[in-house]
N, C-alpha and C positions, 0 to 999 in steps of 0.2 A: 621507481619502476613505472608508475602510471603514465609518466611523460614519454616513455619509450614507445614509438609507433607500433612495433611488433607486439609488444605486451598489450597495448590498448586495443589493437585490432583483435587479438586472440581472446581477450577478456570479453569483448563485446559480443562474441559469437558463442561463448560458453553457455550452453543451455541450462536453465534452472538456477543460475547464479547471478548476483548483482553485487556491486561494490559501492559503499557509501562511507564517507569519513575514514577511508583506509581499511575498512573491514569487509570481509567476504560473507555473503548471505546465500542461503538456500531457501527455496519456497517452503513455507510452513503451512499455508492454507490459501485457498482460492475460491472466489465466488464470482460468477459471470452471469450477466443478464442474457437471456436467450437471443434477443434480437441484435446483439452486438457483432455477430459473425457476418462480415460482408464478403467473405471469400478471399482467395489469394490475390494479393496485389492491391487490394482496395483498403484505404485508410479513412478513418473519420477524424475530423478536426474536433477539438474540444479542449478540456483542461485535465491536468493530472494533479491529484491531491496526493502529496507525499507526507506521511506522518511518521516521525521517528519516535521510538519509545525507549526510554531509559528505565530499566528494571533489572533486578538481580537475575542472573541466568537460571538459578534454581527455582524461580517462580514463573518461568515462561509457561509451563504446562497449566499452571493455575490461572494465567492470564488468557489463554486461548479461548475458553468459553465466552469470556467478555467480548473479545474481538469478533468471534463467530456470531454472537447474538446481535451485536451492533451492525455487522456487515449484512446479515440477513435482513434486518429491519430496514437499513438504508437501500437495499437492493430493490425494494418495492417502490421507491420514490421515482417520479418522472425524471429522466435525464441520467439515471445511473447506468453505467456500462459494465464495469467489472471492478474487482478488488482482490488484491493479492497481499499476503503477509509474508515477509521474508525474515528468516531467522539467521542470526549471526552464526558463522561457522566456528569462530573463535570466541570462547567465553570472556576474553579480555577486551572485546570490542565495546566501545562506549554505548552505542545504540544496539541493543540486543534484538530488537524487532524493527522492521521498516515496512510500513503499509503503503501500498501504491494503488490508488484507485483512479478510475477514469470517469469523467462526467461530461455531459453535453456542453455545459457552460458553467461559469462561476455562479450565475444566478440559480441554476438548477441545484448545485451543491448547497448553496446558502439556504435556499428554500427548504430543502430536505433536512438540513442540520437544525433548522429552527421550527420545523413542523412536528408537533407532538405525536402525530400518527406514525412517524418513522423512528421514534425513540424506542430503545429496548424496553420490554415490559417489566423484567425483573431486575435488571441492572441499570441503575439510574446514574451512576457516576463511575468515573475511572477508578479502579482499585487504588488505595492509598500507597501501594508499593511501586506504582508505575507513574512516569511522567511522560505526557504526550506533547509533541510540538508539530502541529499540522501547518501546511502551507500549500497554496495553489500555484501551479506552474503551467506554462505553455511551452511547446517545443521551440527551442532557440536554434538548434542545429542537429543534424543527424547524418549518419553515413551508413 
């Protein structure tokens, strides 16, 4: 279905939902830097960090405080724009959570990821029940 033009166009305009690896997601959490709002029609270039999380659906609520603390910590870093965590609509979806954040540049994200000042204070590692796979992207096409 994703290859059908009408389906793709309608899916692209569905507010609050995204599709990754054949699964549908709704937004579970969001954090935005105050200075990222440029107004209608104005876009910023930069990079997008997509992190897919594999974890049992029953443990998502247990995972959310980890994500929130990490996102709040990273939001103080130079170059941070926003971060959204999407939750799978279907419990059978491989990646139960998908995090999408925006940064000014790959260098800004790498500097924050390696700077101890922006690391969570009480949560030092990803919980053992979750596997994260992050990657940086630039826009290749849009409509």
